[in-house]
PAKEMAR-778291 format. One record per residue (C-alpha): residue in three letters; x negated, y negated, z. Coordinates in steps of 0.05 Angstrom, whole numbers, padded with zeros to 5 digits, always signed. Example, Ala and Ser with C-alpha at 12.3 -4.5 7.8 and 13.67 -1.06 7.14 Angstrom:
2
ALA-00246+00090+00156
SER-00273+00021+00143
END
This chain:
193
MET-03328-01640+01271
SER-03370-01702+01259
ASP-03440-01714+01285
LEU-03411-01760+01337
SER-03364-01704+01362
TYR-03422-01654+01366
GLY-03463-01706+01404
ASN-03406-01717+01454
LEU-03396-01642+01462
PHE-03471-01631+01474
TYR-03473-01688+01525
LEU-03413-01660+01563
LEU-03442-01589+01564
LEU-03509-01615+01588
LEU-03476-01657+01642
GLY-03433-01598+01663
GLY-03494-01553+01666
VAL-03532-01602+01709
LEU-03473-01609+01757
VAL-03465-01533+01763
PHE-03540-01525+01775
TRP-03539-01580+01829
PHE-03477-01548+01860
PHE-03512-01480+01867
ILE-03577-01509+01894
GLN-03540-01549+01947
ASN-03497-01491+01970
ARG-03543-01430+01970
GLU-03522-01407+02038
ASN-03447-01397+02020
LEU-03457-01377+01948
GLY-03401-01325+01944
ARG-03349-01374+01970
LYS-03374-01429+01925
VAL-03369-01384+01863
GLN-03296-01371+01881
GLN-03283-01445+01888
LEU-03319-01460+01822
ALA-03277-01407+01787
ALA-03213-01437+01814
TRP-03234-01507+01790
GLY-03253-01478+01723
LEU-03184-01446+01716
ILE-03151-01512+01735
PHE-03193-01548+01683
LEU-03175-01497+01629
GLY-03101-01501+01648
THR-03103-01576+01642
ILE-03136-01573+01574
ALA-03085-01522+01550
ALA-03027-01565+01575
ILE-03054-01626+01539
GLY-03064-01586+01475
LEU-02994-01557+01479
TRP-02959-01621+01503
ASP-02922-01635+01438
ASP-02893-01564+01438
ILE-02875-01568+01512
ARG-02842-01636+01503
GLN-02802-01613+01443
THR-02777-01552+01481
ALA-02761-01589+01545
LEU-02733-01652+01514
PRO-02716-01641+01441
SER-02701-01705+01404
GLN-02656-01721+01346
MET-02686-01741+01280
VAL-02651-01794+01238
TYR-02671-01800+01165
ALA-02635-01865+01148
SER-02654-01868+01075
GLU-02625-01798+01064
GLY-02565-01807+01110
ARG-02588-01744+01146
ILE-02589-01730+01221
GLU-02622-01668+01252
LEU-02602-01648+01323
PRO-02644-01594+01355
ARG-02610-01544+01402
ALA-02626-01561+01474
PRO-02651-01507+01523
ASP-02580-01501+01550
GLY-02555-01480+01481
HIS-02516-01545+01466
TYR-02529-01600+01416
TYR-02535-01672+01441
MET-02530-01736+01402
MET-02553-01805+01422
LEU-02505-01859+01398
GLU-02503-01933+01410
ILE-02434-01954+01433
ASN-02425-02029+01430
GLY-02501-02034+01434
ALA-02509-01988+01494
PRO-02547-01922+01483
ILE-02504-01864+01507
ARG-02519-01789+01504
PHE-02463-01745+01479
MET-02455-01671+01478
VAL-02431-01648+01410
ASP-02366-01609+01419
THR-02337-01581+01354
GLY-02278-01556+01395
ALA-02258-01626+01417
SER-02213-01666+01371
GLY-02236-01735+01393
MET-02293-01775+01424
VAL-02286-01777+01500
LEU-02327-01823+01545
THR-02340-01815+01618
ARG-02319-01874+01661
GLN-02393-01890+01674
ASP-02410-01889+01600
ALA-02349-01932+01583
ASN-02372-01984+01634
ARG-02442-01983+01603
ALA-02411-01996+01535
GLY-02375-02058+01563
ILE-02307-02025+01573
ASP-02273-02038+01640
ALA-02256-01965+01657
ALA-02220-01985+01721
GLY-02172-02031+01685
LEU-02150-01981+01631
PRO-02081-01950+01628
TYR-02091-01875+01633
PHE-02024-01855+01601
SER-02047-01803+01550
GLN-02065-01732+01565
ALA-02117-01684+01538
MET-02121-01609+01546
THR-02188-01582+01569
ALA-02215-01515+01589
ASN-02201-01536+01661
GLY-02130-01558+01647
PRO-02098-01626+01630
VAL-02133-01692+01645
GLN-02109-01763+01639
THR-02143-01806+01587
ALA-02140-01877+01563
PRO-02143-01892+01488
VAL-02194-01945+01469
ARG-02222-01974+01404
LEU-02298-01979+01403
GLY-02325-02042+01371
GLU-02386-02008+01342
VAL-02413-01936+01340
ARG-02483-01932+01313
LEU-02526-01872+01296
GLY-02591-01896+01266
GLU-02571-01938+01206
ILE-02501-01908+01203
THR-02450-01955+01234
ASP-02375-01946+01245
THR-02331-02002+01271
GLY-02264-01999+01306
PHE-02273-01926+01322
PRO-02217-01894+01364
ALA-02238-01857+01427
PHE-02215-01839+01497
VAL-02240-01852+01567
ASN-02230-01795+01616
SER-02198-01813+01682
GLY-02229-01756+01721
GLU-02298-01729+01734
MET-02335-01708+01672
GLY-02409-01692+01670
GLN-02422-01714+01599
SER-02389-01755+01545
LEU-02366-01714+01486
VAL-02367-01727+01412
GLY-02315-01686+01376
MET-02288-01675+01306
SER-02259-01745+01297
TYR-02331-01769+01291
LEU-02363-01707+01261
GLN-02312-01705+01203
ARG-02339-01772+01179
PHE-02400-01734+01154
ASP-02399-01699+01086
LYS-02438-01639+01112
LEU-02446-01606+01180
GLU-02492-01546+01183
ILE-02521-01505+01240
SER-02583-01465+01221
ARG-02645-01441+01258
GLY-02631-01479+01322
GLN-02613-01545+01288
MET-02549-01581+01272
VAL-02556-01621+01208
LEU-02507-01677+01192
GLU-02507-01713+01125
ARG-02467-01773+01102
END
């Protein structure tokens, strides 16, 4: 700690001491109750300080983020609290969050995500069919103008738009196989191209 930090700490302690002394002098008649209230405020203060100090760890646990190392062609996806891996891709310039599904053969967009990417989901011909865990669903094949992950860009990428309700867009093996390496280790999925 620098001299300035020690000076600030001393000032805060002195100010806190004066406030506590004034508090006790003003409230001598209900001292027991005031000590309980002071203890409660002290615990709230300590909890706030602890939350601020641990914010980076809390944020990483609650909202893990992908790391893109463009110069190395490396992407690291942390496992989310629900046990899945999620990838943020730009589809035709629109950021869309995908769940990584190594059991899916293709990339499947929800109707909402397709609309965000500039694809008219209502006007698509849903003539193809995909098998899911919940049974068959109608899909429409599309060709995405641009799929971007950091500095990695693919153009004319084939995908599907799901005709039914789907909670999350999926990125499957048709995209993942474009990487030279896919590894899952210690709660991270690592992709290298």
